[in-house]
N, C-alpha and C positions, 0 to 999 in steps of 0.2 A: 507725512502730514496727516493729522487726524481730521475727522469731519468737524469736530468742535473748533479746531484752529481755522479751518476754511470758513466756517460760519462766522467766526469772530472777524476774520479778514474782510469778508463781504460786508458785515455790519459797519466796520471801520470805513470802508470805501463808500458805502451808501451815505453814512453820516457826513463824511468829509465832502462828498459830492453834493449832497443836499444843502449843506451850509455854504459851500462854494457858490453854487448856483443861486442861492437865495440872498446871501449877504456878502458874497465875495471873499470868504475865508475858507480854508480847507487844509492846505498843505501844512504849513508850520503851525498854525493856530490849533488845528484839530488833530491831524495825524500824528504829530510829534508827541503831544501829551498822551494820546490814547495808546500809541505804540509803547511808550514807557510804562504806563499803568497796566495795560492788559496783555501786552506781548512780552513784557519783561525786558524790553530793549534798553540799551544804554542811550544816553543823549545823542552820542555820535551815530549809533545805529539808527535811531529814530529819525534823525535829520537826513541821513542817507536814504532811508526808505521814502521819506516825503519827497525828496528830490528825484528819486528813481521813478516814482509814480507820475510825477509831473513832467518827466522826460518826453512823454508823448503828449500830443495836444488834447489832453483830457477835458479841458474846459472850453474848447473852441465852439462846441454846440451851444453851451450856455451863453457865451459872449454873443454869438450870432442871434440867439433868442432875444437878448436885450436890444440889440441893434434893430432887429426886425420889428420889435414892438414899440418903436418910437424913441428909444433912448440911444440916439444916434452916436455911434462910436466913430471917431475919425481914424479909419483903418490905416491911414498914412503914418500914424504915430507908432503902430504896432511893430514894424520891423526894427525901428530905432531902439525902442525899449527892449525888444526881445534880444537883439544882438548885444546890447549893453548888459542885459540881465545874464546872458551866457558868460560874458567876460567877468562880470562882478561875482557871479556864483562860483566860478572857477577859483578866483583869488580868495573869496570868502571861505571856500572849503579848505584851501591850503592853510588858512589861518586857523580855522576851527579844529582841524585834526591835531593841531599842536597845543590846544588849550585843554587843561584838566577838565574832566566831565563835570565835576561839582561847580567849577567856575562857569562853564558853558551853560549849565542849567540856570545859574543865577543871572547871567547876561540875558539869556532867552526870556526868563521871567520878568526881568526889569524892562526889557523892550516891550513885552506885552502890556505891562502896567502903564508905561508911558504912552503907548498908542491908545490904550483904553481911555486914559484920562483926557488925552487930546481929542479923541473922537466924541466923548461925552460932553466935555465942557468947553472946548475951544474950536470945534470944527466950523468951517464956513465953506460954502460952495463958491469957487472962483473959476471962471472959464479961462481957457487958454486961447489966445488969438493967433 
C-alpha cells in the first residue's frame, strides 16, 4: 500500500466521519461513491467497504455528543434497531451480491434521489411516543 493510497483512505474516512457527525450521513452516501470514484472499486466492493467500516461502533461517540448536548436520544430504541439492522443487512447483502453491478448502481442512485427529494420537499418532524 502506497503513502498516497493511505492518504486517500484517511481523507475518505475523515470526510465520511465529518459528514456522519454533522448531518448523519457517511457510510453509503459518502463512502460508496468515493470508493468507486477514487479507489476504483466496483459497486459491490464499495458497499462491502462501507459495511466493513461500520462494523465497529465508529459513530457511538458522535451519537453520544448529540445526546449530551440536549438532543436526547431514547437509548432504549437502539438495541431494537441495531438487531433489526444486522438481520436486514445480512439479507440485503445476500440480495445485492446477486444483482448486476450496473443495476445495483442505478438502484443506489435512485434511492439517493428519492431520499433527497423527500428530505428537501416533504420532511416533517414527528415524535415517537
